[in-house]
C-alpha positions in Angstrom: 13.3 -16.6 -3.7 13.6 -13.1 -2.3 10.1 -12.3 -3.6 8.6 -15.3 -1.8 10.4 -14.4 1.4 9.3 -10.8 1.2 5.7 -11.9 0.6 5.8 -14.2 3.7 7.2 -11.4 5.8 4.6 -9.0 4.7 1.8 -11.5 5.3 3.1 -12.3 8.8 3.5 -8.6 9.6 -0.1 -8.0 8.5 -1.4 -10.9 10.7 0.5 -9.4 13.7 -1.0 -6.0 13.1 -4.5 -7.3 12.7 -4.2 -9.3 16.0 -2.9 -6.1 17.8 -5.9 -4.2 16.3 -8.3 -6.8 17.5 -7.0 -6.6 21.0 -7.2 -2.8 21.0 -10.9 -3.2 20.0 -11.5 -5.6 22.8 -10.0 -3.2 25.3 -12.3 -0.5 23.9 -15.3 -2.8 24.4 -14.2 -3.3 28.1 -14.0 0.5 28.5 -17.4 1.0 27.0 -18.9 -1.6 29.3 -17.6 -0.4 32.7 -15.5 2.2 34.4 -12.2 0.9 35.7 -13.5 1.2 39.3 -17.2 1.4 40.0 -20.2 0.5 42.2 -23.4 -0.9 40.7 -26.8 -2.2 41.6 -28.0 -5.3 39.6 -31.0 -7.5 39.6 -30.7 -11.1 38.5 -33.9 -12.8 37.3 -33.9 -16.6 36.9 -36.8 -18.0 34.9 -37.7 -21.8 34.8 -39.5 -23.8 32.2 -42.7 -24.0 34.4 -42.8 -20.1 34.4 -41.6 -19.6 37.9 -39.1 -16.9 38.7 -36.6 -16.1 41.4 -35.0 -12.7 41.8 -31.9 -11.4 43.5 -30.5 -7.9 43.9 -26.8 -7.3 44.4 -24.6 -4.4 45.3 -21.4 -4.8 43.3 -18.0 -3.0 43.5 -14.9 -3.4 41.3 -11.4 -2.0 41.3 -8.9 -2.3 38.5 -8.5 -5.4 36.5 -8.6 -8.1 39.2 -10.8 -7.2 42.1 -14.6 -7.5 42.3 -17.0 -8.1 45.2 -20.8 -8.6 45.4 -23.2 -8.2 48.3 -26.7 -9.8 48.4 -29.4 -7.2 49.1 -32.5 -9.3 48.4 -34.2 -11.7 49.0 -34.3 -11.4 52.7 -33.2 -15.0 53.1 -29.9 -14.3 51.3 -29.3 -10.8 52.7 -25.7 -10.3 54.0 -24.1 -13.0 51.8 -21.2 -11.8 49.8 -18.8 -13.1 47.1 -15.3 -11.9 46.3 -13.1 -12.4 43.3 -9.3 -11.7 43.3 -7.9 -12.7 39.9 -8.8 -16.3 39.3 -9.8 -17.0 43.0 -13.4 -16.7 44.3 -15.0 -17.0 47.7 -18.5 -17.0 49.2 -19.2 -15.5 52.6 -22.3 -16.6 54.5 -23.3 -14.9 57.8 -22.9 -17.0 60.9 -20.3 -19.2 59.2 -16.8 -19.0 60.5 -15.0 -18.2 57.3 -15.5 -17.6 53.6 -15.5 -20.8 51.5 -13.9 -21.2 48.1 -16.1 -21.4 45.0 -15.3 -22.0 41.3 -16.0 -19.9 38.2 -18.4 -22.5 36.7 -20.5 -22.9 39.8 -23.5 -20.7 40.4 -24.2 -19.4 43.8 -27.8 -18.4 42.8 -28.7 -21.1 40.3 -30.0 -20.2 36.8 -27.9 -19.9 33.6 -25.4 -17.3 34.9 -22.4 -18.8 36.7 -20.0 -17.2 39.1 -17.7 -16.1 36.3 -20.6 -14.3 34.6 -21.7 -12.6 37.8 -18.2 -11.5 38.7 -16.9 -10.8 35.2 -13.6 -9.0 35.0 -12.4 -7.3 31.8 -12.4 -9.5 28.7 -9.0 -8.3 27.6 -7.5 -9.6 30.9 -8.6 -13.1 30.2 -8.7 -13.4 26.4 -6.6 -12.8 23.2 -8.7 -11.6 20.3 -8.6 -12.0 16.5 -11.0 -10.8 13.8 -13.5 -13.1 12.3 -15.6 -12.2 9.2 -18.0 -9.4 10.2 -20.8 -7.5 8.5 -21.3 -3.9 7.3 -22.4 -2.8 10.8 -20.9 -5.4 13.1 -17.4 -6.5 14.0 -17.0 -10.2 15.0 -14.1 -11.2 17.3 -12.9 -14.7 18.1 -11.5 -14.8 21.7 -9.2 -17.4 23.0 -8.6 -17.9 26.7 -5.1 -17.0 27.9 -5.0 -19.9 30.3 -7.0 -22.9 31.5 -8.4 -21.2 34.6 -10.7 -19.0 32.5 -14.4 -20.2 32.6 -14.8 -20.5 28.8 -12.1 -21.7 26.4 -13.4 -19.5 23.5 -15.8 -16.7 23.0 -17.4 -15.3 19.8 -18.3 -11.6 20.2 -20.4 -9.3 18.1 -19.6 -5.6 18.4 -21.3 -2.6 16.8 -19.1 -0.7 14.5 -20.6 2.7 15.2 -20.4 2.8 19.0 -18.0 -0.1 19.7 -20.7 -1.6 22.1 -21.1 -5.2 22.8 -24.1 -6.8 21.3 -23.8 -10.6 21.8 -21.4 -13.2 23.1 -21.4 -17.0 22.5 -19.3 -19.0 25.0 -17.7 -22.3 23.9 -15.9 -25.2 25.6 -12.5 -26.5 24.6 -14.3 -29.1 22.5 -16.1 -26.3 20.6 -19.5 -27.0 22.3 -21.8 -24.0 22.6 -22.3 -23.5 26.4 -24.4 -20.3 26.4 -25.4 -17.2 24.6 -25.5 -13.7 26.1 -27.4 -10.9 24.4 -26.8 -7.3 25.5 -30.0 -5.2 25.2 -31.7 -1.9 26.1 -29.0 0.8 26.0 -29.2 3.2 28.9 -27.4 6.4 29.9 -26.0 5.8 33.4 -24.4 9.2 33.6 -20.7 10.1 33.6 -20.5 9.5 29.9 -21.4 5.8 30.2 -24.1 4.6 27.7 -24.4 0.8 27.5 -26.8 -2.1 27.6 -28.8 -2.2 30.8 -30.0 -5.8 30.3 -28.0 -9.0 29.6 -30.1 -12.0 28.7 -28.6 -15.5 28.7 -29.8 -18.9 27.6 -28.1 -22.2 27.1 -28.7 -25.4 25.1 -27.6 -27.2 28.3 -30.5 -25.7 30.2 -33.4 -25.9 27.8 -36.4 -23.7 28.8 -34.3 -21.8 31.3 -33.5 -18.1 31.0 -31.6 -15.6 33.1 -31.6 -11.8 33.0 -29.1 -9.4 34.5 -30.6 -5.9 34.8 -28.3 -3.0 35.7 -30.2 -0.4 37.7 -27.2 1.8 38.6 -23.6 2.1 37.6 -21.4 4.9 39.1 -17.7 5.5 39.1 -16.2 5.2 42.6 -12.7 4.6 44.0 -12.1 2.1 46.8 -9.2 1.2 49.0 -7.7 -2.3 48.5 -8.8 -3.2 52.0 -12.5 -3.6 51.0 -11.4 -6.5 48.6 -10.2 -8.8 51.3 -11.7 -11.9 53.0 -11.9 -10.1 56.3 -14.0 -7.2 54.9 -16.6 -9.4 53.2 -18.9 -9.2 56.2 -18.7 -5.4 56.1 -19.5 -4.7 52.4 -22.9 -3.3 53.4 -21.1 -0.4 55.1 -20.1 0.9 51.7 -23.6 1.5 50.5 
């Protein structure tokens, strides 16, 4: 009886250690993706089945684990619009409208396959708990489970390179285990300051057959910001930071 009890305790202890190790790896992935606080210039390219494309350029700023804001630079018709995320809450600011309006994580303010949660992604370790799945000689695979129901995707499957601990691919699933979209991380680039990561994220979805969206990072730079710039009243002035 003691032998069985000891075996169970050892097994449970190993499971706990493995779960802790998986979450440590997830935090490393976050650190390799982005500085804790930064500014970035990104281009979003939405491609449709008929071959037409629509492009957007954004100035993005982030601070800590729960604050991110995004300003439209192009096209001219969208210039001056801004979005803000504080934790699970998101808003859209449109010039000449009295006040910012609430938006949801699964909506998309620009159409295409990327939704608002993709565009204003916080750190994975903030929103998910990780566990190891069966990997390969060169790749770790993590299963991520959302910490609460406010997270855009109930579960993620994540591929990570073993040598550099860089993110390679993510599959996003619903609570019913339906594949919602796939994101592939491509074209590693040296952004300076010790940050070497993918410069292109390509996404497709079985729900949007023939559609594809690309997120292209043109600049990422560490920068500190006061909390004031991540407020509803500052959204109209984000352009002053550039």
